[in-house]
VOTI-35730 format. One record per residue: residue number from 0; residue in one letter; z, x, y of N, C-alpha, C in turn. Coordinates in nm, 4 decimals. Atoms other than C-alpha are relative to their C-alpha. Example, Ala and Ser with C-alpha at 12.3 -4.5 7.8 and 13.67 -1.06 7.14 Angstrom:
2
+-----+-----+----------+----------+----------+----------+----------+----------+----------+----------+----------+
!   n ! res !       nw !       nu !       nv !      caw !      cau !      cav !       cw !       cu !       cv !
+-----+-----+----------+----------+----------+----------+----------+----------+----------+----------+----------+
!   0 !   a !   0.0000 !   0.0890 !  -0.1190 !   0.7800 !   1.2300 !  -0.4500 !   0.0000 !   0.0900 !   0.1200 !
!   1 !   s !  -0.0060 !  -0.0820 !  -0.1190 !   0.7140 !   1.3670 !  -0.1060 !   0.0730 !  -0.0770 !   0.1090 !
+-----+-----+----------+----------+----------+----------+----------+----------+----------+----------+----------+
This chain:
137
+-----+-----+----------+----------+----------+----------+----------+----------+----------+----------+----------+
!   n ! res !       nw !       nu !       nv !      caw !      cau !      cav !       cw !       cu !       cv !
+-----+-----+----------+----------+----------+----------+----------+----------+----------+----------+----------+
!   0 !   m !  -0.0231 !  -0.1489 !   0.0012 !   7.6079 !   8.1980 !   7.7223 !   0.0063 !   0.0447 !   0.1621 !
!   1 !   e !   0.0175 !  -0.0682 !  -0.1365 !   7.7388 !   8.3732 !   8.0505 !  -0.1030 !   0.1367 !   0.0049 !
!   2 !   n !   0.0788 !  -0.1097 !   0.0042 !   7.5285 !   8.6320 !   8.2028 !   0.0547 !   0.1429 !  -0.0334 !
!   3 !   l !  -0.0339 !  -0.0910 !   0.0706 !   7.5750 !   8.9979 !   8.0684 !   0.1231 !   0.0862 !   0.1015 !
!   4 !   r !  -0.1527 !  -0.0441 !  -0.1037 !   7.7933 !   9.1086 !   8.4532 !   0.0707 !  -0.0665 !  -0.0156 !
!   5 !   a !  -0.0968 !   0.0696 !   0.0105 !   7.9822 !   8.8243 !   8.4043 !   0.0824 !   0.0269 !  -0.1198 !
!   6 !   a !  -0.0398 !  -0.0403 !   0.1366 !   8.0421 !   8.9240 !   8.0458 !   0.1106 !   0.1180 !   0.0485 !
!   7 !   i !  -0.1037 !  -0.1261 !  -0.0025 !   8.1612 !   9.2797 !   8.1626 !   0.0637 !   0.0173 !   0.0939 !
!   8 !   e !  -0.1204 !   0.0516 !  -0.0782 !   8.3609 !   9.1426 !   8.4534 !   0.1159 !  -0.0645 !  -0.0755 !
!   9 !   s !  -0.1204 !   0.0456 !   0.0391 !   8.5500 !   8.9626 !   8.2294 !   0.0543 !   0.1104 !  -0.1147 !
!  10 !   d !  -0.0629 !  -0.1154 !   0.0727 !   8.5927 !   9.2484 !   7.9580 !   0.0840 !   0.0843 !   0.0795 !
!  11 !   l !  -0.0882 !  -0.0935 !  -0.1063 !   8.6946 !   9.5063 !   8.2465 !   0.1276 !  -0.0902 !   0.0467 !
!  12 !   h !  -0.1017 !   0.0922 !  -0.0383 !   8.9498 !   9.2328 !   8.3584 !   0.0680 !   0.0039 !  -0.1143 !
!  13 !   e !  -0.1189 !   0.0170 !   0.0738 !   9.1025 !   9.2225 !   8.0442 !   0.0257 !   0.1326 !  -0.0532 !
!  14 !   s !  -0.0440 !  -0.1304 !   0.0369 !   9.0821 !   9.5764 !   7.9280 !   0.0343 !   0.1290 !   0.1051 !
!  15 !   l !  -0.0678 !  -0.0623 !  -0.1401 !   9.1967 !   9.7423 !   8.2848 !   0.1085 !  -0.0577 !   0.0500 !
!  16 !   e !  -0.0989 !   0.0391 !  -0.0827 !   9.3961 !   9.4851 !   8.4112 !   0.0966 !  -0.1252 !  -0.0942 !
!  17 !   g !  -0.0887 !   0.1187 !   0.1326 !   9.5453 !   9.2708 !   8.0814 !   0.1574 !   0.0643 !   0.0309 !
!  18 !   e !  -0.1352 !  -0.0464 !   0.0092 !   9.8900 !   9.3516 !   7.9837 !   0.0199 !   0.1480 !  -0.0299 !
!  19 !   w !  -0.0133 !  -0.1527 !  -0.0041 !   9.8381 !   9.7304 !   7.9617 !  -0.0054 !   0.0551 !   0.1039 !
!  20 !   k !   0.0001 !  -0.0448 !  -0.1448 !   9.7816 !   9.7539 !   8.3347 !   0.1172 !   0.0745 !   0.0571 !
!  21 !   m !  -0.1183 !  -0.0777 !  -0.0687 !   9.9553 !  10.0355 !   8.5372 !  -0.0512 !  -0.0305 !   0.1402 !
!  22 !   p !   0.0184 !  -0.0008 !  -0.1728 !   9.9936 !   9.9505 !   8.9197 !   0.0061 !   0.1453 !   0.0421 !
!  23 !   v !  -0.0079 !  -0.1111 !  -0.0887 !   9.8917 !  10.2132 !   9.1684 !  -0.0649 !  -0.0759 !   0.1548 !
!  24 !   e !   0.0417 !   0.0782 !  -0.1130 !   9.8051 !  10.1871 !   9.4972 !  -0.1047 !   0.1079 !   0.0547 !
!  25 !   l !   0.0885 !  -0.0906 !  -0.0666 !   9.5172 !  10.3655 !   9.6910 !   0.0014 !  -0.0025 !   0.1648 !
!  26 !   i !  -0.0013 !  -0.0054 !  -0.1534 !   9.5443 !  10.4985 !  10.0241 !  -0.1694 !   0.0673 !   0.0589 !
!  27 !   n !   0.1426 !  -0.0581 !  -0.0503 !   9.1781 !  10.5528 !  10.1956 !   0.0426 !   0.0793 !   0.1043 !
!  28 !   p !   0.0015 !  -0.1139 !  -0.0728 !   9.0800 !  10.8334 !  10.4035 !   0.0339 !  -0.0267 !   0.1739 !
!  29 !   d !  -0.0452 !   0.0382 !  -0.0957 !   9.1486 !  10.5966 !  10.7386 !   0.1600 !  -0.0173 !  -0.0006 !
!  30 !   g !  -0.1502 !   0.0022 !   0.0155 !   9.5227 !  10.5536 !  10.6058 !   0.0567 !  -0.1386 !  -0.0202 !
!  31 !   e !  -0.0446 !   0.1645 !   0.0216 !   9.5085 !  10.1969 !  10.5080 !   0.0569 !   0.0264 !  -0.1918 !
!  32 !   n !  -0.0330 !  -0.0007 !   0.1276 !   9.6570 !  10.1292 !  10.1761 !  -0.0130 !  -0.1652 !  -0.0350 !
!  33 !   q !   0.0313 !   0.0761 !   0.0739 !   9.5602 !   9.9005 !   9.9099 !   0.0859 !  -0.0204 !  -0.1301 !
!  34 !   i !  -0.0978 !   0.0577 !   0.0829 !   9.8228 !   9.7217 !   9.7055 !  -0.0228 !  -0.0934 !  -0.1282 !
!  35 !   y !   0.0378 !   0.1019 !   0.0832 !   9.6809 !   9.4185 !   9.5710 !  -0.1376 !  -0.0074 !  -0.0216 !
!  36 !   s !   0.1562 !  -0.0140 !   0.1184 !   9.3510 !   9.3498 !   9.3395 !  -0.0882 !  -0.0881 !   0.1797 !
!  37 !   k !   0.1235 !   0.0574 !  -0.0994 !   9.0654 !   9.2146 !   9.6073 !  -0.0290 !  -0.1373 !  -0.0669 !
!  38 !   n !   0.0498 !   0.1402 !   0.0487 !   8.9683 !   8.9496 !   9.3522 !   0.1361 !  -0.1131 !  -0.0160 !
!  39 !   d !  -0.1491 !   0.0778 !   0.0044 !   9.3529 !   8.7898 !   9.3150 !   0.1018 !   0.0905 !   0.1102 !
!  40 !   p !  -0.0982 !  -0.0810 !  -0.1248 !   9.5658 !   8.9186 !   9.6518 !   0.1473 !  -0.0304 !  -0.0789 !
!  41 !   s !  -0.0871 !  -0.0330 !   0.0489 !   9.8642 !   8.7941 !   9.4409 !   0.0449 !   0.1009 !  -0.1187 !
!  42 !   e !  -0.0168 !  -0.0950 !   0.1264 !   9.8064 !   9.0230 !   9.1778 !   0.0132 !   0.1676 !   0.0529 !
!  43 !   l !   0.0267 !  -0.1430 !  -0.0201 !   9.9038 !   9.4171 !   9.2026 !  -0.1372 !   0.0747 !  -0.0226 !
!  44 !   l !   0.0968 !  -0.0585 !   0.0088 !   9.6433 !   9.6441 !   9.2222 !  -0.0142 !   0.0783 !  -0.1385 !
!  45 !   g !  -0.0211 !  -0.0626 !   0.1003 !   9.6065 !   9.8060 !   8.8730 !  -0.1029 !   0.0440 !  -0.0826 !
!  46 !   g !   0.0985 !  -0.0343 !   0.0639 !   9.4392 !   9.9626 !   8.5950 !   0.0179 !   0.0876 !  -0.1288 !
!  47 !   q !  -0.0036 !  -0.0641 !   0.1097 !   9.4204 !  10.1642 !   8.2890 !   0.0289 !   0.2036 !   0.0547 !
!  48 !   v !  -0.0800 !  -0.1605 !  -0.0353 !   9.6419 !  10.5506 !   8.3439 !  -0.0131 !   0.0211 !  -0.1233 !
!  49 !   l !  -0.0160 !  -0.0993 !   0.0735 !   9.5935 !  10.8077 !   8.0992 !   0.0510 !   0.1006 !   0.0360 !
!  50 !   y !  -0.0291 !  -0.1535 !  -0.0683 !   9.8141 !  11.0811 !   8.1454 !  -0.0140 !   0.1107 !  -0.1150 !
!  51 !   f !   0.0800 !  -0.1039 !   0.0863 !   9.6992 !  11.2987 !   7.8578 !  -0.1408 !   0.0138 !  -0.0366 !
!  52 !   s !   0.1180 !   0.0198 !   0.0615 !   9.3701 !  11.3898 !   7.7335 !  -0.0038 !   0.1631 !  -0.0635 !
!  53 !   r !   0.0180 !  -0.0848 !   0.1081 !   9.2266 !  11.5855 !   7.4469 !  -0.1273 !   0.1037 !   0.0679 !
!  54 !   r !   0.1228 !  -0.1051 !  -0.0625 !   8.9949 !  11.8967 !   7.5637 !  -0.0208 !   0.0815 !  -0.1214 !
!  55 !   e !   0.0697 !  -0.1227 !   0.0995 !   8.8360 !  12.1958 !   7.3686 !   0.0411 !   0.1447 !   0.0742 !
!  56 !   d !  -0.0294 !  -0.1450 !  -0.1075 !   8.9823 !  12.5514 !   7.4819 !  -0.1317 !   0.1085 !  -0.0506 !
!  57 !   p !   0.1165 !  -0.0865 !   0.0136 !   8.6928 !  12.7496 !   7.5522 !   0.0142 !   0.1281 !  -0.0848 !
!  58 !   e !   0.0318 !  -0.1438 !   0.0550 !   8.8118 !  13.0667 !   7.4257 !   0.0621 !  -0.0158 !  -0.1501 !
!  59 !   t !   0.0167 !  -0.0075 !   0.1704 !   8.9398 !  12.9552 !   7.0603 !  -0.0679 !  -0.1328 !  -0.0612 !
!  60 !   g !   0.0782 !   0.1204 !   0.0641 !   8.7642 !  12.6201 !   7.0075 !   0.0877 !  -0.0959 !  -0.0526 !
!  61 !   e !  -0.0524 !   0.0626 !   0.0867 !   9.0837 !  12.4593 !   6.9080 !   0.0270 !  -0.1337 !   0.1266 !
!  62 !   t !  -0.0135 !   0.1228 !  -0.0828 !   9.1683 !  12.0896 !   7.0644 !   0.1443 !   0.0070 !   0.0542 !
!  63 !   i !  -0.1335 !  -0.0355 !  -0.0597 !   9.4465 !  12.1157 !   7.3082 !   0.0224 !  -0.1682 !   0.0905 !
!  64 !   v !  -0.0281 !   0.1272 !  -0.0551 !   9.6333 !  11.8274 !   7.4836 !  -0.0116 !   0.0679 !   0.1768 !
!  65 !   v !  -0.0257 !  -0.0118 !  -0.1294 !   9.6101 !  11.8515 !   7.8775 !   0.0979 !  -0.0870 !   0.0760 !
!  66 !   d !  -0.0545 !   0.0512 !  -0.0785 !   9.8414 !  11.7187 !   8.1290 !  -0.0298 !  -0.0237 !   0.1384 !
!  67 !   q !   0.0261 !   0.0122 !  -0.2033 !   9.6261 !  11.5631 !   8.4236 !  -0.0435 !  -0.1493 !  -0.0844 !
!  68 !   p !   0.0222 !   0.1587 !   0.0365 !   9.6025 !  11.1835 !   8.4175 !  -0.1338 !   0.0043 !   0.0435 !
!  69 !   v !   0.1343 !   0.0556 !  -0.0281 !   9.2559 !  10.9949 !   8.4360 !   0.0334 !  -0.1740 !   0.0320 !
!  70 !   v !  -0.0532 !   0.1259 !  -0.0396 !   9.2934 !  10.6590 !   8.6373 !  -0.1301 !  -0.0896 !   0.0076 !
!  71 !   t !   0.1315 !   0.0595 !  -0.0311 !   9.0232 !  10.3788 !   8.5789 !   0.0434 !  -0.1238 !   0.0640 !
!  72 !   l !  -0.0203 !   0.1018 !  -0.0565 !   8.9991 !  10.1165 !   8.8005 !  -0.1499 !  -0.1314 !   0.0007 !
!  73 !   r !   0.1402 !   0.0647 !  -0.0335 !   8.7526 !   9.7831 !   8.8399 !  -0.0318 !   0.0079 !   0.1160 !
!  74 !   i !   0.0456 !  -0.0732 !  -0.1239 !   8.5558 !   9.8575 !   9.1206 !  -0.0213 !  -0.1495 !   0.0558 !
!  75 !   s !   0.0023 !   0.1253 !  -0.0401 !   8.5101 !   9.4659 !   9.1894 !   0.1838 !  -0.0277 !   0.0424 !
!  76 !   s !  -0.1214 !   0.0100 !  -0.0375 !   8.9059 !   9.4966 !   9.2582 !   0.0314 !   0.0756 !   0.1572 !
!  77 !   l !  -0.0267 !  -0.0966 !  -0.1437 !   8.8646 !   9.7238 !   9.5264 !  -0.0227 !  -0.0414 !   0.1302 !
!  78 !   i !   0.0505 !   0.0486 !  -0.1410 !   8.8548 !   9.6495 !   9.9127 !  -0.0910 !   0.0961 !   0.0523 !
!  79 !   r !   0.0789 !  -0.1074 !  -0.0425 !   8.6716 !   9.9707 !   9.9660 !  -0.0192 !   0.0985 !  -0.1133 !
!  80 !   v !   0.0164 !  -0.1015 !   0.0788 !   8.5082 !  10.1989 !   9.7279 !   0.0108 !   0.1531 !   0.0238 !
!  81 !   p !   0.0003 !  -0.1544 !  -0.0414 !   8.5802 !  10.5692 !   9.7308 !  -0.1069 !   0.0582 !  -0.0353 !
!  82 !   q !   0.1598 !  -0.0700 !   0.0004 !   8.2520 !  10.7479 !   9.8233 !   0.0313 !   0.1550 !  -0.0295 !
!  83 !   a !  -0.0143 !  -0.1148 !   0.0120 !   8.1711 !  11.0973 !   9.7330 !   0.0242 !   0.0711 !   0.1149 !
!  84 !   g !  -0.0235 !  -0.0794 !  -0.0907 !   8.3042 !  11.3628 !   9.9587 !   0.1321 !  -0.0454 !   0.0713 !
!  85 !   e !  -0.1175 !   0.0675 !  -0.0473 !   8.5946 !  11.1237 !  10.1090 !   0.1369 !   0.0616 !  -0.0425 !
!  86 !   n !  -0.1278 !  -0.0499 !   0.0241 !   8.9614 !  11.2607 !  10.0480 !   0.0693 !  -0.1458 !  -0.0131 !
!  87 !   w !  -0.0842 !   0.1343 !   0.0191 !   9.1649 !  10.9599 !   9.9406 !   0.1619 !   0.0478 !  -0.0777 !
!  88 !   y !  -0.1093 !  -0.0546 !   0.0799 !   9.5356 !  10.9421 !   9.7694 !  -0.0068 !  -0.1013 !  -0.0776 !
!  89 !   i !  -0.0554 !   0.0982 !   0.1220 !   9.6725 !  10.7292 !   9.4839 !   0.1641 !   0.0382 !  -0.0019 !
!  90 !   k !  -0.1095 !   0.0027 !   0.0506 !  10.0291 !  10.6340 !   9.4297 !   0.0024 !  -0.0610 !  -0.1305 !
!  91 !   m !  -0.0422 !   0.0456 !   0.1627 !  10.1319 !  10.5874 !   9.0759 !   0.1155 !   0.0594 !  -0.0449 !
!  92 !   p !  -0.1046 !  -0.0560 !   0.0688 !  10.4015 !  10.6301 !   8.8176 !  -0.0515 !   0.1322 !  -0.0518 !
!  93 !   v !   0.0048 !  -0.1462 !   0.0557 !  10.4707 !  10.9731 !   8.6755 !  -0.0241 !  -0.0103 !  -0.1728 !
!  94 !   s !   0.0071 !   0.0728 !   0.1142 !  10.4940 !  10.8319 !   8.3489 !  -0.0183 !  -0.1825 !  -0.0371 !
!  95 !   p !  -0.0089 !   0.1460 !   0.0403 !  10.4392 !  10.5249 !   8.1277 !   0.1101 !  -0.0981 !   0.0031 !
!  96 !   v !  -0.1420 !   0.0886 !   0.0029 !  10.8126 !  10.4089 !   8.1577 !   0.0155 !  -0.0566 !   0.1301 !
!  97 !   e !  -0.0415 !   0.0947 !  -0.1427 !  10.9230 !  10.0992 !   8.3825 !   0.0517 !   0.0578 !   0.0564 !
!  98 !   g !  -0.0735 !  -0.0662 !  -0.0846 !  11.0608 !  10.2073 !   8.6165 !  -0.0198 !   0.1536 !   0.0838 !
!  99 !   a !   0.0047 !  -0.1066 !  -0.0216 !  10.9349 !  10.5508 !   8.6411 !  -0.0387 !   0.0037 !   0.1716 !
! 100 !   l !   0.0323 !  -0.0214 !  -0.1286 !  10.8979 !  10.7196 !   8.9960 !  -0.1375 !   0.0024 !   0.0286 !
! 101 !   k !   0.1563 !  -0.0234 !  -0.0384 !  10.5698 !  10.7129 !   9.1885 !   0.0013 !   0.1318 !   0.0601 !
! 102 !   e !   0.0183 !  -0.0769 !  -0.0740 !  10.4113 !  10.9922 !   9.3099 !  -0.1472 !   0.0325 !   0.0608 !
! 103 !   r !   0.1397 !   0.0090 !  -0.0607 !  10.1393 !  11.0773 !   9.5567 !  -0.1105 !   0.0919 !  -0.0524 !
! 104 !   f !   0.0888 !  -0.0593 !   0.0626 !   9.8159 !  11.2067 !   9.4134 !  -0.1116 !   0.0417 !   0.1033 !
! 105 !   v !   0.1389 !   0.0012 !  -0.0882 !   9.5041 !  11.3239 !   9.6114 !  -0.1281 !  -0.0003 !  -0.0915 !
! 106 !   f !   0.1016 !   0.0046 !   0.0727 !   9.1619 !  11.2744 !   9.4957 !  -0.1104 !   0.0068 !   0.0686 !
! 107 !   t !   0.1298 !  -0.0034 !  -0.0548 !   8.7928 !  11.3309 !   9.6075 !  -0.1159 !  -0.0345 !  -0.0529 !
! 108 !   p !   0.0939 !   0.1143 !   0.0898 !   8.5332 !  11.0942 !   9.4674 !  -0.1381 !   0.0478 !  -0.0717 !
! 109 !   t !   0.1395 !  -0.0611 !   0.0284 !   8.2902 !  11.3582 !   9.3754 !  -0.0420 !  -0.0243 !  -0.1544 !
! 110 !   r !   0.0049 !   0.0231 !   0.1222 !   8.3726 !  11.3234 !   9.0086 !   0.0288 !  -0.1438 !  -0.0305 !
! 111 !   s !  -0.0429 !   0.1205 !   0.0354 !   8.4615 !  10.9532 !   9.0370 !  -0.0750 !  -0.0786 !  -0.0601 !
! 112 !   p !   0.1240 !   0.1084 !   0.0215 !   8.1484 !  10.7434 !   9.0276 !  -0.0934 !   0.0675 !  -0.1558 !
! 113 !   e !   0.0777 !  -0.0293 !   0.1018 !   8.0385 !  10.9271 !   8.7129 !  -0.0137 !  -0.1328 !  -0.0894 !
! 114 !   h !   0.0002 !   0.1020 !   0.1288 !   7.9793 !  10.7016 !   8.3941 !   0.0635 !  -0.1488 !   0.0156 !
! 115 !   g !  -0.0632 !   0.1567 !  -0.0293 !   8.0652 !  10.3569 !   8.5830 !  -0.0361 !  -0.0625 !   0.0753 !
! 116 !   t !   0.0390 !   0.0798 !  -0.1378 !   7.9351 !  10.2567 !   8.9009 !  -0.0625 !  -0.0868 !  -0.0632 !
! 117 !   d !   0.0743 !   0.0766 !   0.0752 !   7.6801 !  10.1023 !   8.6756 !   0.0325 !  -0.1340 !  -0.0616 !
! 118 !   i !  -0.0314 !   0.0978 !   0.1011 !   7.8783 !   9.8829 !   8.4817 !   0.1519 !  -0.0476 !   0.0549 !
! 119 !   g !  -0.1292 !   0.0897 !  -0.0469 !   8.1847 !   9.7853 !   8.7187 !   0.1293 !   0.1005 !   0.0209 !
! 120 !   f !  -0.1314 !  -0.0472 !   0.0064 !   8.4534 !  10.0662 !   8.6720 !  -0.0277 !   0.1321 !   0.1044 !
! 121 !   i !   0.0078 !  -0.1731 !  -0.0562 !   8.5523 !  10.4108 !   8.8547 !   0.1059 !   0.0703 !  -0.0553 !
! 122 !   r !  -0.0741 !  -0.0794 !   0.0734 !   8.7074 !  10.6942 !   8.7059 !   0.0837 !   0.0834 !   0.1177 !
! 123 !   i !  -0.0424 !  -0.0827 !  -0.0999 !   8.9554 !  10.8919 !   8.9252 !   0.0943 !   0.0848 !  -0.0685 !
! 124 !   y !  -0.0602 !  -0.1614 !   0.0826 !   9.0895 !  11.2404 !   8.8409 !   0.0972 !   0.0234 !   0.1258 !
! 125 !   p !  -0.1021 !  -0.0632 !  -0.0853 !   9.3949 !  11.2565 !   9.0294 !   0.0333 !   0.1968 !  -0.0124 !
! 126 !   q !  -0.0620 !  -0.1493 !  -0.0108 !   9.5357 !  11.6296 !   9.1722 !   0.1243 !  -0.0313 !   0.0697 !
! 127 !   r !  -0.1443 !  -0.0286 !  -0.1125 !   9.8879 !  11.7433 !   9.3042 !  -0.0521 !   0.0947 !   0.0602 !
! 128 !   t !   0.0164 !  -0.0883 !  -0.1141 !   9.8684 !  11.9376 !   9.6158 !   0.1376 !   0.0477 !   0.0152 !
! 129 !   e !  -0.1308 !  -0.0482 !  -0.0358 !  10.1865 !  12.1204 !   9.7531 !   0.0255 !  -0.1499 !   0.1091 !
! 130 !   e !   0.0044 !   0.1395 !  -0.0985 !  10.1028 !  11.7747 !  10.0268 !   0.0285 !  -0.0753 !  -0.0823 !
! 131 !   t !  -0.0058 !   0.1037 !   0.0983 !  10.1301 !  11.5544 !   9.7355 !   0.1224 !   0.0070 !  -0.0722 !
! 132 !   e !  -0.1000 !  -0.0511 !   0.1075 !  10.4489 !  11.6868 !   9.5426 !   0.1130 !  -0.0624 !   0.0537 !
! 133 !   v !  -0.1167 !   0.0719 !  -0.0025 !  10.7176 !  11.4692 !   9.7264 !  -0.0304 !  -0.1317 !  -0.0486 !
! 134 !   p !   0.0028 !   0.1354 !   0.0987 !  10.8018 !  11.1802 !   9.5244 !   0.0201 !  -0.1118 !   0.1188 !
! 135 !   v !  -0.0041 !   0.1228 !  -0.0558 !  10.7635 !  10.8343 !   9.6848 !   0.0727 !  -0.1002 !  -0.0517 !
! 136 !   s !  -0.0733 !   0.1051 !   0.1028 !  10.9278 !  10.5103 !   9.6141 !  -0.1150 !  -0.1223 !  -0.0193 !
+-----+-----+----------+----------+----------+----------+----------+----------+----------+----------+----------+
């Protein structure tokens, strides 16, 4: 039987980088781009992208759908792991449709490490800003 960390890595690879993987590109604060996975340099960096999430409206208590993406990546696939307080960019498709236009979003990993670094994944909460609203190819 494989050890727990190896089992988790295998599960993360399958669930985040399997057939439903969405390719993304990370740009670190030094301006360096990561397009390929650290684990397999022939494979594009990618993970799970949820384009909408359900939240509770604090005023009404009703469940609402929020158009705010959340990206989950496997830490072992990253050349450099985002740290709290750094400004990073992520290029990702604006919809899950094949061939969708990619846009650049900013994220500051103050929230990213929550609930994941201890088991091998990182959540990214991309934000649109005036600076990031120009579509990229």
